[in-house]
C-alpha positions in Angstrom: 14.3 -25.7 -0.6 13.1 -24.4 2.7 12.5 -27.9 4.2 16.0 -28.8 3.4 17.3 -25.8 4.9 15.5 -26.5 8.2 16.8 -29.9 8.2 20.4 -28.6 7.6 20.2 -25.9 10.3 19.1 -27.5 13.7 21.3 -24.7 15.3 18.6 -22.0 14.3 17.7 -20.0 17.3 14.9 -21.3 19.4 13.0 -18.0 19.0 12.4 -18.8 15.2 10.9 -22.2 16.1 8.9 -21.5 19.1 5.2 -20.7 18.2 3.9 -17.7 20.1 0.6 -17.9 21.9 -2.3 -15.4 22.1 -1.2 -11.7 22.6 -3.6 -9.0 23.8 -2.7 -5.4 23.2 -4.1 -1.9 22.7 -4.0 -0.2 19.3 -3.4 3.4 18.6 -7.3 4.0 18.5 -7.4 2.5 22.1 -9.0 -0.7 21.1 -8.1 -4.1 22.7 -7.0 -6.5 20.1 -6.2 -10.2 20.7 -4.4 -12.3 18.1 -3.0 -15.7 18.3 0.0 -16.5 16.0 -1.6 -15.1 12.9 -0.5 -16.7 9.6 -2.8 -15.0 7.1 -1.9 -11.3 7.7 -2.9 -8.3 5.5 -1.1 -4.9 5.9 -2.8 -1.9 4.3 0.0 0.6 4.2 3.6 -0.1 2.7 5.5 0.7 5.9 3.2 -1.5 7.9 3.8 -4.4 5.5 7.6 -3.9 5.9 7.4 -3.5 9.7 5.5 -6.8 10.0 8.1 -8.6 7.9 10.9 -6.9 10.1 9.0 -8.5 13.0 9.4 -12.0 11.5 5.8 -12.1 10.1 4.7 -13.1 6.6 2.0 -11.6 4.7 -0.8 -12.7 2.3 -2.1 -9.2 1.3 -0.7 -5.7 1.1 -1.8 -2.3 -0.2 -0.4 -1.4 -3.6 2.3 0.9 -2.2 4.0 -1.9 -0.6 5.0 -3.2 -4.0 5.5 -0.1 -5.9 7.3 2.1 -3.5 11.1 1.7 -4.0 11.6 2.1 -0.3 10.6 -1.6 0.6 11.1 -5.0 -0.8 8.4 -7.4 0.4 9.7 -10.9 0.9 6.5 -12.7 1.5 5.8 -15.1 -1.6 2.5 -14.9 -3.7 1.3 -11.9 -1.9 -1.8 -10.3 -3.3 -2.8 -6.6 -3.4 -5.9 -5.0 -1.8 -5.8 -1.7 -3.4 -4.3 1.7 -2.9 -3.9 2.5 0.8 -6.4 5.5 0.4 -9.0 3.2 -0.8 -8.6 -0.3 0.3 -10.7 -2.8 -1.2 -12.9 -4.6 1.5 -13.7 -7.6 -0.8 -10.0 -8.1 -1.7 -9.1 -8.2 1.9 -12.0 -10.5 2.8 -11.2 -12.8 -0.1 -7.8 -13.6 1.5 -9.5 -15.2 4.5 -7.1 -13.1 6.7 -6.6 -13.8 10.6 -5.0 -10.4 11.2 -5.5 -7.1 9.5 -3.1 -4.1 10.1 -4.5 -0.7 9.3 -3.7 2.9 9.6 -5.7 4.9 12.1 -4.6 8.2 10.6 -5.9 10.3 7.8 -3.9 12.0 5.0 -0.6 10.6 3.6 1.0 10.9 0.1 -1.4 13.4 -1.3 -4.6 11.6 -0.2 -6.9 10.9 2.8 -7.3 7.3 4.3 -10.5 6.0 5.8 -9.1 2.6 6.6 -10.6 2.7 10.1 -14.1 2.8 8.6 -13.5 -0.7 7.3 -12.8 -1.9 10.9 -16.5 -2.5 11.6 -17.0 -4.7 8.6 -13.9 -6.8 9.4 -14.8 -7.0 13.0 -18.3 -8.2 12.0 -16.6 -11.3 10.5 -14.5 -11.9 13.6 -11.2 -10.8 12.0 -8.8 -9.2 14.4 -7.8 -5.6 13.2 -5.2 -3.4 14.8 -5.0 0.4 13.7 -1.8 2.2 14.0 -0.5 5.8 13.5 3.0 6.1 12.8 4.6 9.5 12.3 7.7 9.5 14.4 10.3 6.9 15.2 8.7 6.5 18.7 5.6 5.5 17.0 7.4 2.9 14.8 9.5 1.6 17.7 6.1 1.2 19.6 4.4 -0.6 16.7 7.4 -2.9 16.1 7.3 -3.8 19.9 3.7 -5.0 19.5 4.5 -6.9 16.2 7.3 -8.6 17.7 5.3 -9.5 20.8 2.9 -11.3 18.5 5.5 -13.2 16.3 7.6 -14.0 19.6 10.9 -12.4 18.0 12.4 -10.4 20.7 15.7 -10.6 18.6 14.1 -8.8 15.7 12.8 -6.1 18.0 16.5 -5.6 19.2 17.8 -5.6 15.8 15.2 -3.5 14.0 14.2 -1.1 16.7 16.4 -0.9 19.7 19.6 -0.9 17.6 18.1 1.9 15.5 17.2 3.9 18.8 20.6 3.5 19.9 22.0 4.8 16.8 19.7 7.8 16.9 20.7 8.5 20.3 24.2 8.7 19.4 23.4 11.3 16.7 21.2 13.4 19.0 24.0 13.4 21.6 26.3 15.3 19.3 24.0 18.3 18.8 25.9 21.4 19.7 24.7 23.1 22.8 23.4 26.6 22.4 22.9 26.3 18.6 19.3 26.8 17.3 19.5 27.0 13.5 16.1 28.1 12.0 14.4 26.0 9.4 11.5 25.3 7.2 10.3 22.1 5.8 8.4 22.3 2.5 6.6 19.4 0.9 6.1 20.0 -2.8 4.0 18.2 -5.3 2.7 18.9 -9.0 -0.2 20.8 -7.4 1.5 23.1 -5.1 3.5 23.3 -1.8 2.9 22.8 1.8 4.8 23.8 4.9 5.3 21.3 7.6 5.0 21.9 11.4 7.1 20.3 14.1 4.4 17.5 14.6 5.3 15.9 11.1 7.9 13.3 10.5 10.6 15.5 9.4 9.6 18.4 11.7 9.8 16.2 14.7 13.3 15.1 13.9 14.6 18.6 13.3 13.1 19.5 16.6 15.2 16.7 18.3 18.3 17.9 16.4 18.0 21.4 18.0 16.5 23.3 15.0 13.9 26.0 15.3 11.0 25.3 12.9 9.6 28.7 11.9 6.3 27.4 11.0 5.6 26.8 14.6 5.7 30.5 15.2 3.8 31.3 12.0 0.9 28.7 12.0 -0.8 30.7 9.1 1.9 29.2 6.8 0.5 25.5 7.5 -2.7 26.5 5.8 -1.5 28.8 3.0 2.0 28.6 1.4 3.2 32.2 1.3 6.4 32.8 -0.6 6.4 36.4 0.7 6.4 35.2 4.4 9.3 32.8 3.8 11.2 35.6 2.4 10.4 37.8 5.2 11.4 35.1 7.8 14.7 34.2 5.9 15.3 30.7 7.6 18.8 29.4 7.9 17.7 26.1 6.1 15.0 25.2 3.8 14.2 21.5 3.5 12.2 20.1 0.6 10.4 16.8 0.4 9.2 15.9 -3.1 5.8 14.1 -2.9 3.8 12.1 -5.4 4.9 9.8 -8.1 7.0 12.2 -10.0 9.7 13.8 -7.9 10.8 16.1 -11.1 7.2 17.5 -11.5 7.0 18.2 -7.8 10.2 20.1 -7.9 9.4 21.9 -11.1 6.2 23.1 -9.4 8.1 24.6 -6.6 10.8 26.2 -8.9 8.0 27.8 -11.0 6.6 29.3 -7.8 9.9 30.6 -6.5 11.5 31.8 -9.6 8.5 34.1 -10.1 9.7 36.1 -7.1 13.4 37.5 -7.6 13.8 37.9 -3.7 13.8 34.1 -3.5 17.4 34.1 -4.6 18.5 36.4 -2.1 17.4 34.1 0.8 20.3 33.1 3.2 19.4 29.4 2.8 19.5 29.7 -1.1 22.8 31.7 -1.1 24.5 29.6 1.4 23.7 26.2 -0.2 21.4 25.4 2.5 18.4 24.7 0.5 18.3 20.7 0.7 16.0 18.4 -1.2 15.4 15.3 0.9 15.3 11.8 -0.3 11.5 10.7 -0.2 12.6 7.2 0.7 14.0 8.6 4.2 11.6 11.4 4.6 8.1 10.7 2.6 7.8 6.9 3.3 8.5 5.6 6.8 12.2 4.5 6.9 11.4 1.9 9.8 14.7 0.3 10.8 16.6 2.9 8.6 15.2 5.8 10.5 18.6 6.7 11.9 19.7 7.3 8.4 17.2 10.2 8.3 18.3 11.7 11.5 21.9 11.6 10.1 21.0 13.2 7.0 19.6 16.1 8.9 22.3 16.4 11.3 24.9 16.5 8.6 23.0 19.4 6.8 22.6 21.3 10.1 26.1 20.9 11.7 28.6 19.3 9.3 
C-alpha cells in the first residue's frame, strides 16, 4: 500500500515530501488569490483537472468532462463530479468542502457557454479560494502550470510537464522554412454546422507560429457566417478540420453534406492535393497540456513534410 511504499522509498526527492506554504498569485481575471497547501481541490474543467494533477496535486471534485473525455486519465481516487463545465453545480462543489476551486474565466468551449466566473462570488462568500484561468494557447497552459506548481511546491513537475514541452515546441518552430507562408483555413464542425477559426484560437495560434497565413484573418466575415463560396474563392493551400461535440462522425457528415452540395468544392487545391486534414480532437479540441508539442508536430508535418 501507499504507506509501505513510502517506508520503502526513503530516497524519494525532497520536493515530494516538503509541504509548501502559503502562495499568493494573480489569476487570469486579475484577482489576487492566496492558498495554503490545499488538499481538497475541485477543478471545473477537464484540462484544468489534468493540469492540477500534472503539478502533483490531488482532486476531490471535477467537472464531468474530466472523466468522460478520452484525452485525460484522472488519477485521484474517489473523485466526485460537480456537473458539466458549462453548468457547474454550486451545491455539489460546496458539499465537497473544498479548500481551493479552479475555474475557467472564459466563455465558450465545446459547443456551449461557461458562466463559472458567476459562481465565484458564492464561493468567496464562504471563504473558499477560487482561481479563474483562461487557457487557449500553450503559453496560457505554461503560465497556469507555473502557478499550480508554485502551490504544490513541485518545480520538478513544472520542468517535466511545461518547460520540457516548451523546449520541444521551440525545436519544431525553429525548423519552419524561411520565406514560405502556406495559406490555411481551420474549420470546426459539429452536427449543427461549421465555424471558421481565427488566429486567436488554439489551432489558429499554432498555425501562425508555424508560419502559415490564416485566410480568416483577412476575411473576418467568415468568422460569423460560414460561406462555402468564400472558401472556394480564397482557395487555401490547406484546410484543417476539427470535429467537435460527442460524435465525430456526425460532425464530419454535417460538413460533408454542406460541401458535397457544391461541386466546386472538389476543385479546391487543398482537396485535390490531399491537404484537407482532419485533426484529432484530443490534440486540437481538448487542451493537450504536456502533450502540446505533439499538436505542433502534427501541424508542422502537414505543412512542410
